[in-house]
C-alpha positions as CSV (number, residue, x, y, z in Angstrom):
1,M,63.6,-6.8,-111.6
2,I,61.2,-5.3,-114.0
3,S,61.6,-1.6,-115.3
4,K,59.7,1.2,-114.2
5,A,57.7,1.4,-117.4
6,Q,56.6,-2.4,-116.9
7,F,55.7,-1.8,-113.5
8,Q,53.4,1.2,-114.5
9,K,52.0,-0.9,-117.3
10,E,50.9,-3.3,-114.5
11,I,49.3,-0.5,-112.6
12,D,47.6,0.7,-115.7
13,L,46.2,-2.8,-116.1
14,I,45.0,-3.1,-112.6
15,I,43.1,0.1,-112.5
16,A,41.5,-0.4,-116.1
17,N,40.5,-4.1,-115.1
18,A,39.0,-2.9,-111.7
19,I,37.1,-0.2,-113.2
20,R,35.8,-2.6,-115.7
21,E,34.8,-5.1,-113.0
22,D,33.3,-2.4,-110.6
23,V,31.7,-0.3,-112.9
24,G,30.6,-2.2,-116.1
25,D,28.0,-0.3,-118.4
26,G,27.5,2.4,-115.5
27,D,27.3,3.2,-111.9
28,H,23.6,3.4,-112.2
29,S,23.1,4.1,-108.3
30,S,24.8,7.4,-109.0
31,L,23.5,8.1,-112.5
32,S,19.9,7.6,-111.1
33,C,20.1,10.3,-108.5
34,I,22.8,12.5,-108.9
35,P,23.0,15.0,-111.9
36,S,26.1,14.9,-114.2
37,S,26.5,18.6,-113.5
38,A,26.8,18.1,-109.5
39,K,30.2,18.9,-107.9
40,G,31.4,17.5,-104.7
41,K,34.4,17.1,-102.2
42,A,35.4,14.0,-100.2
43,K,38.1,13.2,-97.6
44,L,39.9,10.0,-97.1
45,L,39.5,9.4,-93.5
46,V,41.8,7.0,-91.2
47,K,39.7,4.9,-88.9
48,D,42.8,2.8,-87.6
49,E,46.6,3.2,-87.0
50,G,49.6,2.1,-89.0
51,I,51.6,3.1,-92.4
52,I,49.4,4.7,-95.0
53,A,50.0,3.5,-98.5
54,G,48.2,4.0,-101.9
55,V,48.0,7.7,-102.0
56,E,49.7,7.8,-105.3
57,F,47.8,4.9,-106.6
58,A,44.7,6.7,-105.5
59,K,45.8,9.7,-107.5
60,Q,46.1,7.6,-110.7
61,V,42.6,6.1,-110.1
62,F,41.0,9.4,-109.9
63,A,42.8,10.6,-112.9
64,H,41.9,7.5,-115.0
65,V,38.1,7.9,-114.0
66,D,38.0,11.7,-114.6
67,D,41.2,13.8,-115.2
68,T,39.3,16.9,-114.1
69,M,39.3,15.8,-110.5
70,K,41.5,17.6,-108.1
71,V,43.3,15.7,-105.2
72,E,44.9,17.6,-102.4
73,V,47.3,15.4,-100.5
74,L,47.8,16.0,-96.6
75,I,49.6,12.8,-95.5
76,E,52.0,11.1,-98.2
77,D,52.7,7.5,-98.6
78,G,54.9,5.9,-95.9
79,T,53.7,8.0,-93.1
80,K,52.5,6.7,-89.7
81,V,48.8,7.6,-89.3
82,K,46.2,7.3,-86.6
83,Y,42.4,7.4,-86.1
84,G,40.8,10.7,-87.4
85,D,43.7,11.6,-89.7
86,I,42.7,13.0,-93.1
87,V,44.9,11.7,-95.8
88,F,43.6,13.7,-98.8
89,Y,40.8,15.6,-100.2
90,V,39.4,14.9,-103.8
91,E,37.1,17.3,-105.5
92,G,35.2,17.3,-108.7
93,A,32.0,15.6,-110.3
94,S,30.3,13.9,-107.7
95,Q,29.4,10.9,-110.1
96,S,33.2,10.6,-110.8
97,I,34.2,10.6,-107.1
98,L,31.8,7.8,-106.3
99,K,32.9,5.8,-109.4
100,A,36.3,5.8,-108.1
101,E,35.4,5.4,-104.3
102,R,35.4,1.5,-104.0
103,L,38.6,1.0,-105.9
104,V,40.6,3.6,-104.0
105,L,39.4,2.2,-100.7
106,N,39.9,-1.4,-101.4
107,A,43.4,-0.8,-102.6
108,M,44.6,1.6,-99.9
109,Q,43.2,-0.4,-97.3
110,R,45.3,-3.5,-98.3
111,M,48.1,-1.6,-99.3
112,S,48.3,0.2,-96.0
113,A,47.9,-3.2,-94.1
114,I,51.0,-4.7,-96.1
115,A,52.9,-1.5,-95.5
116,T,52.2,-1.6,-91.8
117,K,53.3,-5.2,-91.6
118,T,56.3,-4.6,-93.6
119,K,57.4,-1.8,-91.4
120,K,57.1,-4.0,-88.2
121,F,59.6,-6.5,-89.9
122,V,61.9,-3.5,-90.9
123,D,61.9,-2.4,-87.5
124,L,62.8,-5.7,-86.0
125,L,65.8,-5.8,-88.1
126,E,67.0,-2.5,-87.2
127,G,70.7,-2.4,-86.4
128,T,71.5,-5.5,-88.6
129,S,72.4,-5.6,-92.2
130,T,69.6,-7.9,-93.1
131,K,66.9,-6.7,-95.6
132,I,63.2,-8.0,-95.8
133,L,62.1,-9.2,-99.0
134,D,58.5,-10.2,-100.2
135,T,57.5,-13.3,-102.3
136,R,55.3,-14.3,-105.1
137,K,52.6,-15.2,-102.6
138,T,50.4,-12.3,-103.7
139,T,46.6,-11.8,-104.5
140,P,46.3,-12.8,-108.1
141,G,45.8,-9.8,-110.4
142,I,47.0,-7.1,-108.0
143,R,50.6,-8.1,-107.4
144,A,52.2,-4.8,-108.3
145,L,49.9,-3.0,-105.7
146,E,51.1,-5.4,-103.0
147,K,54.8,-5.3,-104.0
148,W,54.5,-1.5,-104.1
149,A,53.1,-1.5,-100.4
150,V,56.2,-3.5,-99.4
151,K,58.5,-0.8,-100.8
152,I,56.3,2.0,-99.1
153,G,56.9,0.1,-95.8
154,G,60.4,-0.2,-96.2
155,G,61.0,-3.6,-97.5
156,E,62.4,-4.7,-100.8
157,N,60.8,-6.6,-103.7
158,H,62.2,-10.0,-104.6
159,R,61.6,-11.1,-108.2
160,F,58.3,-9.7,-109.5
161,A,57.3,-12.8,-111.5
162,L,58.6,-15.9,-113.2
163,Y,60.0,-13.9,-116.1
164,D,62.6,-11.6,-114.3
165,M,64.7,-13.8,-112.4
166,I,65.7,-17.5,-112.2
167,M,64.8,-19.3,-108.9
168,L,65.7,-23.0,-108.8
169,K,63.6,-24.5,-106.1
170,D,63.3,-28.0,-104.8
171,N,61.0,-29.1,-107.6
172,H,63.0,-27.6,-110.3
173,I,66.1,-29.3,-108.9
174,D,64.2,-32.7,-108.6
175,F,62.9,-32.6,-112.1
176,A,66.1,-31.6,-113.5
177,G,68.0,-34.3,-112.0
178,G,70.0,-32.5,-109.2
179,I,71.4,-29.3,-108.5
180,T,74.2,-29.4,-110.6
181,N,72.2,-30.4,-113.5
182,A,69.7,-27.8,-112.9
183,I,72.4,-25.1,-112.6
184,N,74.2,-26.2,-115.8
185,K,71.0,-26.4,-117.8
186,T,69.9,-23.1,-116.6
187,K,73.2,-21.4,-117.6
188,A,73.1,-23.0,-121.1
189,Y,69.5,-21.9,-121.5
190,L,70.3,-18.2,-120.6
191,K,73.2,-18.3,-123.0
192,D,71.2,-20.0,-126.0
193,T,68.3,-17.3,-125.4
194,N,70.6,-14.4,-124.9
195,R,69.1,-13.6,-121.6
196,D,70.7,-11.9,-118.7
197,L,68.9,-13.1,-115.4
198,K,70.0,-13.6,-112.0
199,I,70.1,-17.2,-110.6
200,I,68.9,-18.2,-107.2
201,V,69.1,-21.7,-105.9
202,E,67.2,-23.2,-103.1
203,A,69.2,-25.4,-100.6
204,R,67.5,-27.8,-98.3
205,S,70.8,-28.9,-96.2
206,L,74.4,-27.9,-95.9
207,K,75.3,-30.6,-98.2
208,E,73.2,-29.2,-101.0
209,I,75.1,-25.6,-100.2
210,E,78.3,-27.3,-100.9
211,E,77.2,-28.5,-104.2
212,I,75.7,-25.3,-105.1
213,L,79.1,-23.6,-104.2
214,E,80.9,-26.0,-106.8
215,S,79.2,-24.0,-109.7
216,D,79.8,-20.5,-110.8
217,G,77.2,-17.8,-111.6
218,V,74.9,-18.2,-108.7
219,Y,73.6,-14.9,-107.5
220,R,72.0,-15.9,-104.1
221,I,71.5,-19.0,-102.2
222,L,68.0,-19.6,-100.6
223,I,68.7,-21.2,-97.1
224,D,65.3,-22.7,-96.8
225,N,63.7,-24.0,-93.6
226,F,67.1,-24.2,-91.8
227,N,67.4,-23.8,-87.9
228,Y,69.6,-20.9,-86.4
229,E,72.6,-23.2,-85.9
230,D,72.5,-24.4,-89.4
231,T,71.7,-21.1,-90.9
232,R,75.1,-19.6,-89.0
233,K,77.0,-22.8,-90.5
234,A,75.5,-22.0,-94.0
235,V,76.4,-18.2,-94.0
236,K,80.0,-19.4,-92.7
237,L,80.3,-21.9,-95.4
238,I,79.0,-19.6,-98.2
239,G,81.5,-17.0,-97.0
240,G,80.6,-14.0,-99.2
241,K,80.9,-16.2,-102.4
242,C,77.3,-15.1,-103.3
243,L,74.4,-13.4,-101.4
244,T,72.2,-15.4,-98.8
245,E,68.6,-15.5,-98.1
246,S,66.7,-17.2,-95.4
247,S,63.0,-18.1,-95.9
248,G,60.4,-20.7,-94.6
249,G,58.0,-19.7,-91.8
250,I,60.0,-16.8,-90.5
251,T,57.7,-14.7,-88.2
252,E,58.0,-11.5,-86.3
253,S,59.2,-13.6,-83.3
254,T,61.9,-15.3,-85.3
255,V,63.0,-12.8,-87.9
256,R,65.4,-11.0,-85.8
257,K,67.3,-14.2,-84.7
258,Y,67.6,-15.1,-88.3
259,A,69.2,-11.8,-89.2
260,E,71.7,-12.4,-86.3
261,C,72.9,-15.6,-88.1
262,G,74.2,-13.2,-90.9
263,V,72.1,-13.6,-93.9
264,D,71.7,-10.8,-96.5
265,Y,67.9,-11.0,-97.0
266,I,64.9,-12.9,-95.3
267,S,62.0,-13.5,-97.3
268,S,58.4,-13.6,-96.0
269,G,55.2,-14.5,-97.5
270,A,53.6,-13.1,-94.8
271,L,53.9,-9.7,-95.7
272,T,51.2,-10.0,-98.5
273,H,49.3,-13.3,-97.6
274,S,48.4,-12.4,-93.9
275,V,47.4,-9.0,-93.3
276,Y,44.2,-7.4,-92.0
277,N,43.0,-4.3,-93.9
278,M,43.4,-0.9,-92.6
279,D,40.0,0.8,-91.9
280,L,39.6,3.7,-94.2
281,S,36.7,5.6,-95.4
282,L,35.8,8.2,-98.2
283,K,33.2,10.6,-96.8
284,A,31.6,13.5,-98.4
285,V,32.4,17.0,-97.0
């Protein structure tokens, strides 16, 4: 996994790029009718229900735009909210508040939707030892925000990107000439390049799991698109020799049944690619 410093760098890049994209050479709507000396105050209003996420990100956005702005947080990230709740107040230069408004809302609406969906999965797994994971099926350019939201919702992050973990999927295996070849080449590569990366290998059948288990050094086996019966067989076959992860079209209606098969993790791209933004607004007070 990436370090906290690397993650913060991603957040900083997202903020800088989003402000560049949205503001360009100036917020002329505000510049044209609001004096630079004008002061204002606004509230983040909830017009929906779910898990709020992005409060800490919003604070960073406001600080980036104008470090003299003050934010009073009433509701922290990860809290269940309802229609009419006020999450925070922000106070400072009116032009600065308006410059930051759209980025704050866009990010918080999506992050809150992801956190809300993740919390539903977490609740469905309650009482089992299985943990829910996100995937790389994220919106290009804002992966750090979406993975942050998964954590806020109680889930866990899979690898961040291609560089922080080895994941040998079907195409890698086929291009490499089979599972054993792929694993052996990967271990040689890690040794030659002096890298310490965990190895996950995808299995498409029980036979492939048997072949994976013949090699040492595999951190986790991805049990991909198995039915419940074969998933139980796979978990028994692996027998604690490495961690297990189920994936492949797992939904809210099936996640509990897969967890009851005994897997350590379930990964779901739906946490980030199939959500409806929470309705939030930033209103002057």
